[in-house]
matplotlib code that plots the C-alpha trace (Angstrom):
import matplotlib.pyplot as plt

x = [10.8, 8.9, 7.7, 5.3, 6.2, 3.5, 4.9, 4.2, 2.1, -0.2, -1.1, -1.7, -4.4, -5.7, -5.8, -7.1, -10.9, -9.8, -8.5, -10.3, -13.3, -12.0, -13.2, -10.5, -10.2, -8.3, -8.7, -8.0, -6.3, -2.6, 0.0, 3.1, 5.3, 7.2, 6.3, 8.8, 6.8, 8.7, 7.5, 9.1, 8.5, 12.3, 12.7, 10.2, 11.5, 9.6, 6.0, 3.1, 2.6, -0.7, -2.5, -6.6, -6.8, -5.4, -1.6, 1.1, 4.6, 8.0, 10.4, 13.5, 15.1, 15.5, 11.7, 11.6, 8.7, 8.1, 4.5, 5.3, 2.4, 1.3, -0.9, -4.3, -4.8, -4.9, -1.9, -1.4, 1.7, 0.8, 3.5, 6.9, 9.7, 11.5, 15.2, 15.1, 18.9, 19.4, 21.8, 19.9, 19.6, 16.7, 18.2, 17.3, 17.8, 14.8, 10.7, 7.6, 5.6, 2.3, -0.3, -1.0, 0.1, -1.7, -1.3, -4.8, -3.0, -2.6, 0.5, 2.7, 5.2, 6.1, 3.8, 4.4, 2.0, 1.8, 0.2, -1.8, -3.3, -3.9, -7.1, -8.7, -9.6, -9.8, -6.7, -5.1, -5.9, -5.3, -1.7, -1.0, -2.4, -0.5, 2.8, 2.8, 3.0, 1.8, 0.3, 3.5, 5.3, 2.7, 3.0, 6.8, 8.5, 9.5, 10.8, 14.4, 13.8, 11.7, 12.0, 8.1, 7.5, 9.5, 8.4, 4.6, 5.3, 7.4, 4.2, 1.7, 3.5, 4.1, 0.2, -0.7, 1.5, 0.9, -2.8, -3.1, -4.6, -3.9, -3.1, -6.8, -8.0, -6.3, -9.1, -9.0, -9.3, -6.4, -4.1, -4.7, -3.8, -0.7, 0.4, 2.0, 4.5, 5.0, 6.0, 8.3, 10.1, 10.2, 11.3, 14.4, 15.3, 15.5, 18.2, 20.1, 23.3, 22.8, 22.0, 18.0, 18.8, 20.9, 18.0, 15.2, 17.7, 18.4, 14.9, 13.6, 16.0, 15.5, 11.6, 11.6, 13.9, 11.4, 8.5, 10.4, 9.2, 12.8, 12.9, 15.7, 13.1, 11.3, 12.4, 11.5, 13.4, 14.8, 15.3, 11.6, 12.5, 14.7, 12.5, 9.8, 12.0, 13.1, 9.1, 8.3, 10.7, 8.5, 5.2, 2.4, -1.3, -2.6, -1.6, -1.8, 1.2, 3.5, 2.2, 1.8, 5.7, 6.2, 5.9, 3.0, 3.8, 2.0, 0.0, -0.4, -4.2, -2.9, -2.0, -4.9, -6.9, -4.6, -5.7, -9.0, -8.9, -6.8, -9.1, -12.0, -10.2, -9.1, -13.0, -13.3, -11.1, -12.5, -16.2, -15.6, -13.7, -16.1, -19.0, -16.8, -16.9, -20.5, -20.9, -17.7, -16.9, -13.0, -11.3, -8.6, -11.4, -13.0, -9.0, -7.9, -11.1, -10.1, -6.7, -8.1, -10.4, -6.9, -5.9, -8.8, -8.1, -4.4, -5.4, -8.5, -5.8, -3.5, -6.8, -7.6, -4.5, -4.7, -8.4, -9.1, -12.9, -13.0, -15.7, -19.2, -19.7, -17.3, -20.5, -22.1, -21.6, -20.8, -21.2, -18.5, -18.1, -16.1, -18.3, -15.3, -14.6, -18.7, -18.2, -15.2, -16.8, -19.7, -17.5, -15.7, -18.6, -19.6, -16.6, -16.0, -19.5, -18.7, -17.1, -14.3, -11.6, -12.5, -13.0, -9.6, -8.3, -10.3, -8.5, -5.0, -6.5, -7.3, -4.4, -2.5, -4.5, -4.1, 0.0, 0.1, -1.9, 0.1, 3.7, 2.4, 1.1, 4.1, 6.7, 7.4, 4.9, 5.7, 7.1, 4.0, 2.0, 4.9, 5.3, 1.5, 1.5, 4.4, 2.6, -0.2, 2.2, 3.4, 0.2, -0.7, 2.2, 1.0, -2.4, -1.4, 0.7, -2.2, -4.9, -2.4, -1.8, -5.5, -5.5, -5.6]
y = [12.9, 9.8, 8.3, 5.3, 1.4, -1.0, -4.4, -7.0, -9.2, -6.5, -5.6, -9.3, -9.1, -6.2, -7.2, -10.7, -10.1, -8.7, -11.8, -14.8, -12.0, -10.6, -11.2, -14.4, -14.1, -17.5, -21.3, -21.9, -24.9, -25.3, -25.9, -27.1, -24.7, -22.0, -18.3, -15.3, -11.9, -8.5, -6.2, -3.0, 0.6, 0.8, -3.2, -4.2, -6.6, -8.7, -7.7, -10.1, -11.2, -13.2, -14.5, -14.4, -17.9, -17.3, -18.7, -17.1, -15.8, -17.0, -13.8, -14.7, -10.8, -8.2, -6.9, -11.1, -13.4, -16.8, -19.0, -22.2, -23.0, -21.2, -18.2, -17.0, -13.2, -11.1, -10.7, -8.2, -7.2, -5.8, -3.7, -4.6, -2.1, -0.3, -0.4, 2.8, 3.2, -0.3, -1.4, -5.1, -3.9, -2.2, 0.5, 4.0, 5.1, 3.4, 3.0, 1.2, 0.4, 2.3, 0.9, -2.2, -3.0, -5.0, -6.9, -8.1, -8.7, -12.6, -14.1, -10.7, -10.8, -6.9, -5.7, -1.8, 1.3, 1.5, -2.0, -1.1, 2.1, 0.0, -2.2, 0.9, 0.6, 4.4, 5.5, 2.9, 4.2, 7.7, 6.3, 4.5, 7.5, 10.4, 8.9, 6.8, 3.2, 0.1, -2.7, -4.8, -1.8, -1.0, -4.9, -5.1, -1.9, -0.8, 2.4, 1.2, 0.2, 3.6, 7.5, 7.7, 4.7, 6.2, 9.9, 8.5, 5.9, 8.8, 11.1, 9.1, 7.4, 11.1, 11.7, 8.8, 9.5, 13.2, 12.3, 8.9, 7.6, 4.2, 3.8, 2.5, 6.0, 7.8, 8.8, 10.4, 13.4, 12.9, 11.4, 14.5, 17.2, 15.1, 14.9, 18.7, 17.3, 13.9, 15.8, 18.0, 15.1, 13.4, 15.8, 16.3, 12.5, 12.9, 15.7, 13.5, 11.3, 9.1, 5.4, 4.6, 2.9, 5.6, 7.9, 6.1, 5.5, 9.0, 10.5, 7.5, 8.8, 12.4, 11.8, 10.0, 12.4, 15.4, 13.4, 12.7, 9.0, 7.0, 4.5, 7.0, 9.4, 7.2, 5.0, 1.8, -1.4, -2.2, -6.2, -6.0, -5.1, -7.6, -10.5, -9.4, -10.1, -13.0, -14.3, -13.2, -16.1, -18.6, -17.7, -20.2, -19.4, -18.3, -14.6, -15.2, -17.5, -15.1, -14.1, -17.1, -18.1, -15.8, -18.0, -17.7, -15.6, -15.5, -12.0, -10.3, -9.1, -5.4, -6.8, -8.3, -5.4, -3.3, -5.4, -5.0, -1.3, -1.0, -2.9, -0.2, 2.7, 1.9, 1.3, 5.1, 6.1, 4.2, 5.1, 9.0, 9.4, 7.5, 10.4, 13.1, 11.9, 11.7, 15.1, 17.0, 14.6, 15.0, 11.9, 12.2, 10.6, 8.2, 7.1, 6.7, 4.8, 2.1, 2.1, 2.2, -1.1, -2.7, -1.9, -3.2, -6.6, -6.4, -6.0, -8.7, -11.2, -11.0, -11.4, -14.8, -15.8, -15.7, -17.0, -13.9, -12.3, -10.0, -7.0, -7.9, -4.1, -3.6, -3.3, -1.0, 2.5, 4.8, 1.4, 0.4, -1.7, 1.0, 4.0, 6.2, 5.8, 5.8, 9.3, 10.0, 9.1, 11.7, 14.2, 13.9, 13.8, 17.1, 18.7, 17.5, 18.9, 22.5, 22.7, 20.7, 22.9, 21.5, 18.0, 17.8, 19.3, 16.2, 13.7, 15.3, 14.8, 11.4, 10.5, 11.9, 10.4, 7.0, 7.4, 8.3, 5.1, 2.7, 3.9, 3.5, 0.0, -1.1, -1.5, -4.7, -7.0, -9.9, -9.5, -10.7, -7.8, -5.6, -6.1, -4.8, -2.1, -1.0, -1.2, 1.0, 3.8, 4.0, 4.3, 6.7, 9.1, 8.9, 10.0, 12.7, 14.2, 13.7, 15.5, 18.0, 19.3, 20.1, 22.1, 26.1]
z = [10.7, 10.5, 7.9, 6.7, 5.8, 5.0, 5.8, 3.4, 5.5, 6.5, 2.6, 2.0, 4.8, 3.3, 0.3, 0.9, 0.3, -3.4, -3.9, -5.8, -6.5, -9.7, -13.1, -14.5, -18.5, -18.0, -16.9, -13.2, -14.6, -12.8, -15.4, -14.5, -16.0, -13.8, -14.7, -13.7, -13.0, -12.7, -10.5, -11.0, -10.0, -9.0, -8.5, -6.0, -3.3, -0.5, -2.2, -1.8, -5.4, -5.8, -8.8, -9.2, -8.3, -4.9, -5.6, -4.6, -6.3, -4.5, -4.2, -6.2, -5.3, -7.3, -8.1, -9.6, -8.4, -9.7, -10.1, -9.6, -12.2, -14.8, -12.8, -13.6, -14.5, -13.1, -10.9, -8.2, -6.1, -2.7, -0.4, -0.8, -0.8, -3.6, -4.0, -5.3, -5.8, -7.4, -5.4, -4.2, -0.7, 0.9, 3.6, 4.4, 0.8, -0.1, 0.8, 0.7, -2.2, -0.7, -3.7, -5.1, -8.7, -11.2, -14.2, -16.3, -19.7, -20.4, -20.9, -20.1, -17.2, -16.5, -13.6, -13.5, -12.4, -16.3, -16.5, -13.4, -15.3, -18.6, -16.4, -17.1, -21.1, -21.4, -19.7, -21.7, -25.2, -24.1, -23.1, -26.2, -28.6, -26.4, -26.4, -29.3, -27.5, -28.8, -26.4, -26.8, -25.2, -22.5, -21.4, -21.9, -20.9, -17.9, -16.1, -16.5, -20.6, -21.7, -20.8, -21.5, -18.9, -16.4, -16.8, -16.5, -13.5, -11.9, -11.8, -11.0, -8.3, -7.3, -7.2, -5.6, -2.5, -2.0, -2.3, -0.5, -3.3, -5.7, -8.9, -9.4, -8.5, -11.5, -14.2, -17.4, -15.8, -13.2, -15.5, -18.1, -15.0, -15.1, -18.6, -18.9, -15.9, -17.7, -21.3, -19.4, -18.0, -21.3, -22.9, -20.1, -20.3, -23.8, -23.7, -21.2, -22.4, -19.7, -20.0, -19.7, -16.6, -14.8, -16.2, -14.1, -11.2, -10.6, -11.2, -8.6, -6.3, -6.1, -6.7, -3.3, -1.8, -2.7, -1.5, 2.1, 2.1, 2.7, 5.3, 6.8, 7.7, 10.1, 13.1, 11.3, 12.2, 9.2, 10.8, 10.4, 6.6, 6.1, 7.8, 5.4, 2.7, 3.8, 4.5, 0.6, -0.7, 0.9, 1.0, 0.6, -0.6, 3.0, 3.7, 7.2, 7.0, 7.6, 10.6, 11.9, 11.0, 14.7, 17.9, 20.1, 23.5, 26.6, 26.7, 29.9, 30.4, 29.3, 26.1, 25.4, 25.7, 23.9, 21.0, 21.8, 22.3, 19.1, 17.1, 18.3, 17.9, 14.2, 13.9, 15.0, 12.7, 10.2, 11.2, 11.4, 7.9, 6.0, 8.0, 6.8, 3.3, 3.0, 4.9, 2.8, -0.3, 0.1, -1.3, 1.4, 3.6, 1.7, 0.9, 4.6, 5.3, 3.3, 4.8, 8.3, 7.6, 6.7, 10.0, 11.6, 9.6, 11.1, 14.5, 13.9, 12.7, 15.8, 17.8, 16.0, 16.4, 20.2, 19.9, 21.9, 21.0, 18.1, 19.0, 17.2, 16.8, 13.4, 11.0, 12.9, 12.5, 15.4, 17.8, 20.3, 23.1, 24.9, 26.3, 26.1, 22.3, 21.5, 23.0, 21.1, 17.9, 18.4, 19.4, 16.6, 14.2, 16.1, 15.5, 11.9, 10.8, 11.6, 8.2, 5.9, 7.4, 10.8, 9.4, 8.6, 11.6, 12.9, 10.9, 12.5, 15.9, 15.2, 14.0, 16.6, 19.2, 17.2, 17.2, 21.3, 22.0, 19.5, 21.1, 24.4, 24.0, 21.8, 24.8, 25.9, 23.4, 21.5, 18.1, 16.2, 17.8, 17.4, 13.9, 13.6, 15.6, 13.4, 10.5, 12.0, 13.4, 10.1, 8.3, 11.1, 10.3, 6.7, 7.2, 9.7, 6.8, 4.5, 6.6, 7.8, 4.2, 3.8, 6.9, 6.3]

ax = plt.figure().add_subplot(projection="3d")
ax.plot(x, y, z, "-o")
ax.set_aspect("equal")
plt.show()
């Protein structure tokens, strides 16, 4: 069974629009003091870690990142791979980090699911009250050093994967629905004689196995994973550098046309899902529509690298340069408007079509285009799984 994997350069491109537009609680003066940051779900390796001013941290390995100067908060980590079994190597036993993690509290250096939840003051206060934590613990403990942090992290991660959501999508109501499972897990942990690290590691292995999201369940070339991790150690402020480090190739007309087609096919998905969200209100459409926009951005980066014309219809819903895609869009809308269940079937059809087209276009393409297509392909498998679960 195939599985998603989002390499860090794609998530970096998707995350670029957020960099520099958040409120900052600190001066933007570069202080020449190196600052090390820990990113943990298990250890997150090969992520794109950036501060509010756009400065990027260099990966030191093992989930550790270093800013050469004092960062401007908040700090956000996009993409990367979770070293589930904590053996220091990303292999088929591990998985991707499918949602951004953030840290807003000044002068802290732990970036976890809990620090991401804490960007919402209501959620932060509920966690502090319900789980007997103080702010110091919330921002310094990790899943490997706290039973409570580990349990909360596991259940929030599980919810996000199963609902194609991000931690930012968690509100008080959602979190309240997870609390029974969190409490049960904490009680189980407390009865164990294992160390905190052993408990966290074993539980992460079990959870990732239950969710069926290990890299072993995909056709993903682990060489690409290794290259992405290597690149994360030489990051600059320009997120497209990871793409531009790969050599330019001489593209065939078929490859050029394929890029233009895929850009617009991802737009079909984005436009259809946004319309289905308006019609039926299911958040799965809204969440996946955001992902489709990131897919468009990734293909756009390749088009621009090769100085190819980017279709100008991206901001107009239902408009496409290719007539067959325009017809497809209206056919899908008509089918999806019949019922919410038919709308979910439309999602399944869109992702199945996207997967087939990507597989066809990946044959014999240059490495940089292959990386983009592989990322889109793995994302489409994830989306297909999300829609399939909703069909009845």
